[in-house]
N, C-alpha and C positions, 0 to 999 in steps of 0.2 A: 504493500500500500504506500509505503514511503517513497518507493521509486516511481510509482505510477503518478503520484501527484505532481512531481516536477515535470514529468513528460507532458502531462495535460497542460501544465502551465506554459511549457515551451511551445506546444502546438497552438495554444490560444494567443501567445505573444506573436508567433509567426503569422497567424491569420490576421491579427491586428495590423502588423507591419505591411502585409500584402494589401489589405483594405486601404490603409493610409496612403500607400504608394499609388494605388489605383485612383484614389480621389485626387491626389496631387497631380498625377499625370493628366487626368480629365480636366482639372482646373487650368493646368498649363496649356493644354490644347485649346480650350475655350478662350483663354486669355490671348493666346497668339492669334487665334482666328479674329477676335474682336479688334486687336491692334492692327492686324493685316487689313481688315475691312475699313477701319478708320483711315489708314494710310492710303488705301486704294481710292477711297472716295475723295480725299483731299488732294491727291496727286494723280488723279485718273488721267488727266490730259497728257501729262508728261509720260506716264507709264504706257498709255496706249500709243503715243507717238513712237516710243522705243519699240513697242511690239510691232508697229507698222514697219519699222526699219528691219526688224528681225525677219518679218515675212518677206520683205523684198530681198533680204540676204539669202533666205532659203530658196526663193525663186531663182535668183542668179546662180546659186550654188548647184541647184539641180540641173539647170541648163549647162553649166560649166562641166559638171561631171559627165553629162552625155557627150559633150565635145571631146573630153579626155578619153572616154571609153570607146566611142564609135570612130572618131577620127584619129585617135592616138596622138593628140596634141599635148604639148606642155600646158600645165594649168594656166599660166599667165597668158599664153597665146589664146587658149580657148576662151578665157574670160574676156579678153580684149575683143575677140571676134563676136562674142555674144553682145557686148556693149555696142559695138559698131552696128550690128544688125538691129538692135532695139532702137538706138538713137536714129539710125538711118530710116527705119520704118516709121517712127513717129514724125521725123522731118518730112518724109515723103507724103504722109497723110496730111500734115499741116499745109504743105505746098499745094497739094491737089484739092483738098476739101476744106482747108482752113478758112478761106474767105467766105465760102458759102455757109459754113457752120457759124461763123461770127455773125454774118448777116441774118441768118435764121434765128439765132439766139436773141438778137436785138428785136426781131419781129415777134418772137415768142414773149419777150418781156413787155412789149406794147400790147399784145393781144390778150394776155391773161387777165388784166383788170377788167377789160370789156367782156371777156368770157364769163368771169365771175358775176358781173352785173347781169348778164343774160341769164345765167343760172338762177340768180335771185329772182328775176322777173318770172321765169317759168315756175319756180317754187311758189310764188305768191298766188298763182292761179289755182292752187289746190289747198284744201284744208290741211292735209298732212304735211304739205310743204311749208305752210305758214307756221305750223307747230315746230318744225325743224328750225326755221329761221328765228323763232322766239328763243330757242335754247342755244343758239350759236351766236358768236360775235358777228358784227356786220361784215358781210362778204365784200362790201365795197372798200373796206379798209385793208383787204388782203391784196398783195401784189406779188409779182415774181421775186422782187427783192426781199419781201417778207418771208416768202417760202424758202428761199435759198439762204436766208440769214443765219440760221443755226449751223449750217455747214461751215461757213467761213468763221463764225464765232468760235467754234471748237478749236480750230487751228490757231486762232489769234490769242487764245488763253496763254499758251506758252511761247509762241513765236508766230510771226506772220506767215501767210500761206507760202510765199516763196522760200522763206527760211526753213519752214517745216518740210517742204519738198526736198530742199538741199540736204537737210539733216537725214531724212529717210534714205535718200540716194547714196550719200557717201558712207553712212554707217552700214547700210546693206552691202555696199561695194567692199568695204573693209572686211566684213564678215565672210563674204564669198571668196575674197582673195586668199584668206588664210584662216579657215575655220578652227584649226587646231590651236592657233595662237590665243583664241578666246575660250575654247573649250577646256584645254589642259589646265589652266589655273583654277577653273571651277572644280574639276575633278580632284585637284590636290586638296580641296577642303574635305573630301571624303576619306575614310580610312582605306588602307591598302586593299583589304578584302572586298570593299564595296566599289572600288573604282571601275572594275570591269563591268559590273552591273550598271553603274552610272553612265558609262559610255554607251551601253545598249539602250538605255532609256533615252538619252539624247539623240541617238541614231533613229530610234523609233519616232520621236517627236519631229525630227527633220523629215523623215519619210512621210509621216501622216500629213504634215503641213504642206509638203511638196506636192503630194498627190491631190490634196484638196485644191491647191492653187492651180494645178494642171486642169482639173475638172472645171473650176470656175472660169479660167481663161478661155477654154473651148466654148463653154456655154455662153459666156458674155459676148464673145466675138460673133458666134453664129446667130444668137438671138438678136443682137444689134443689127447685123446685116439683114437678116430675114425680116425684122420689123420695119426697117427703112424701105426695103424693096416692096413689101406688101402695102404699106401706107402710100407709097408713090404710085403703085398700080391702081389703087382705089381713089386716087386724086385727093388725098388728104394733104393740106398745106404743111410745110415745115417738116417733111418726112425725114430728111437727113438728120436734123438736130434731134428730133424725137427718137430716131433710131439710136443715136449716140447716147441719149439720156437712158433709154431702155437698157442698153448694154452695160452702162456704168452702174446703174442701180441694181442690176442683177448680181453684183458682188454680195448683196444681202439676199439670201434665198427667200422666196415666198413674199415677204413684205416688200422687197424691192420691186418685184414684178407688179404688185398692186400700185405702188407709188408711181411707177413708170407710166401706167395707163392714164393716170389722172390728168396730166397736162395735155395729152393727146385728145382725150375726150372733151376737155374744155376748149381746145382750139376748134374741134369739129362742131361744138355746140354753137359757135358763132354763125355757122351756116344753117344748121337745123338740128333739132333734137334727134331726128332720124339718123343723121350722119354721125352724131355722137354714139348712138346705139350701134351703128356699123363699126365704129372704132372699137367699142367694147367687144364686139364679136370677133374682130380681127385679132385683138390681143389674146382673146380666149383661144382662138384657133391656133395662133402662133405658139402659145405656151403648151397647148395640147400636142401639137406636132413635136415640140421639144421634149415633152414628157414621155412620149411613146417611141420616138426615134433617136433623138440626139442623146438624151440622158442615159438610156440603157446601154448605148455604145460607150459613152464616156465612163460610166460607172463600172465597166469591166476592169478598168485600171485605176479609177479615181476613188475618192473616199465617199461613202454613202452613209448618211446619218438619218435617223428617224425624223420625219417632218414634225410630229408632235413635240419632240424634244427640242428641235431648233426653234420653233415658234415660242415655246415656253421660255427658253433661255433669252430670246430676243426681247420678250416682254419684260422679263426680270432685269435684263441689262439696261433697257430703256428707263425703267423706274429708278435704277441705281445711278447710272452714268449718263443718261440722256442719249442724244443721237450718236455720239461716238461709241457708246456701248453697243448700240444696235449694229453699227458698221462692223465691229470686230467680234461680235458675239459668236459667230460660227467658228472661226479659227480658234478662239479661246475654248469653245466647246470641244473641238478636236483635241486640244492640249489636255483638257481636263479628263476626257474619256481615256486617253492613252495612259495618263498617270495613274488613274484608278485601276485600269486593267493590269498594268505591270507591277505597280507598287503594292496594291492591295489584293486584287484577285489572284495574281500569280504568286507574289512573294509571301503574303500573309496567309491566304486561304489555300495556296498550293493547287489551284485549279488551272487547267489548260484552257486558254481562250485565244481566239484569233485577234491579234492586235490591229486596231484601225490603221489602214494605210500600209499594212504589211503585204508586199507583193514579191516576197522572196528576193532573188538576186537582182530583180529589175527595179527595185525601189531606189529613189534618189539617196545618195549617201550624204551624211552630215559632214 
C-alpha cells in the first residue's frame, strides 16, 4: 500500500502536467492566431503586395524552368528570353490595340453615368424597381471613376500604382532569378531533421501556385478574346475594352465573371433593354462554353478547387480585407489547402492525400 500511493501520486502529477501543457499550448496557438490576424488586418496592403510579387516570381520561375528543361538553356538566358517575350508581347499589344483601348475606355467612362441614369429610369417604371431604388444610394451619383476607385485606392495605401507595379516586377524578377538565395535562409530556421520536409513543402507551394496561374492565364486570355469577338459580332459598342475588362476580372473566379458582365450590360442598356438582355445571354453562353470546353482541358494540368469553397473564402476575404482580399483570395486558398494537406493531414494524421497542384515530374519547380 505504501508503494502504491506514491505511484498514484506520480500518475496524477503527470496527468496534471500533461493537462497544463495542453492548455498552455492551446492558449499559445490562440494567442499567435489573434496576433497574426491583428497584424494581417493592419498591414494587409503591404502583405498582399508582397504576395503579389511572390506570385509573379512563381510565374516567371515556372516559365524559366520550362526554358531550362525543354531548350537546355542556362537559367539566366532562359529568364532573359522569357522577359523579352513578355515585354515584347505587351508592347506589341499596346502598339496594335492600345489607342483603341484608350479611346474605348474614355467612351466607357462617358457612357456609364448615362447608362446608370437609364437604368434608374427603367426601374422607376415598376413597383419592384422603385423598392430597389429606395434601398440603394442614388444611381446618379455613381460613375466609372466611383466604381474603379477602390482598385486604385488599394495600391495607393502603401505606394502609388506605378511604384506598386515596379515593386511587384522587380521583387518577382529577383525571386525567379535565384530562388535558392531566398529559400535557403528560410530553411536554416528549421532544425536539420525538418529541412528536407520544409523544402518539399515549399516545392509543393510553388507547384500549386504555378499550376493555378497557368490555368488562370489560359482562361483569362481565351475568355477575353472570345468575349470581345462575340460582342463585336453582335454589334455591341466598346467590344474590345469590354473584352479586356472581362479577361482581367477573371483573375477572380466566379465573382469576377459577374462583375465583368455589369459594364457591358449597362453600355447595351443605352440602346435598349432588349440589347442588355442579349448581352447577359452572350456572357452566359461564353462562360458556359468555357465551363464545358476550355476549363476541362485546362484542369487536366491546372489546379481545381471546389466552387463553394472559393466563393466562401472570397466573401470572408472581402469582409476582412476589402477588394484586395477578394483579388488574392484564390491563390491564398491554394496556399492554405497545401499547408493543411502536408503539415496536418500527412504529417500529423499520417494519411495519404493527393496534394493540390501535384503533377509528378511535370510540375513547375521552386
